C-alpha angles and dihedrals in degrees: 000000000000089000092055091049090049091053092051092047090050090051091051090050091050090049091051092051090048092048094048091052094045097047089065088060095055123103119261094260092047089054091048089052091046098047104028101035107026099034103026097034096231110162121252090235092056091050092047089055094044094051100035097242135116125271089231093057091050091047090052091047090049092052090048089048094052090051091050093049092050090053091050092053096045092058 
């Protein structure tokens, strides 16, 4: 049982390392969505007002970002 847990923990650590490297490659708005919305729970509408863009644009970027992150972590 401990071996299975260790493998899962190692996979999580590897995903974290990959994620940290890949986040630096994201566009500025993708980083804003990642840090401010996904990690800090700031609402998309707040971000849209703050950055002068539409809610719809940010929602589309969020969807594309989540797809991109999934692909990064599957590799």
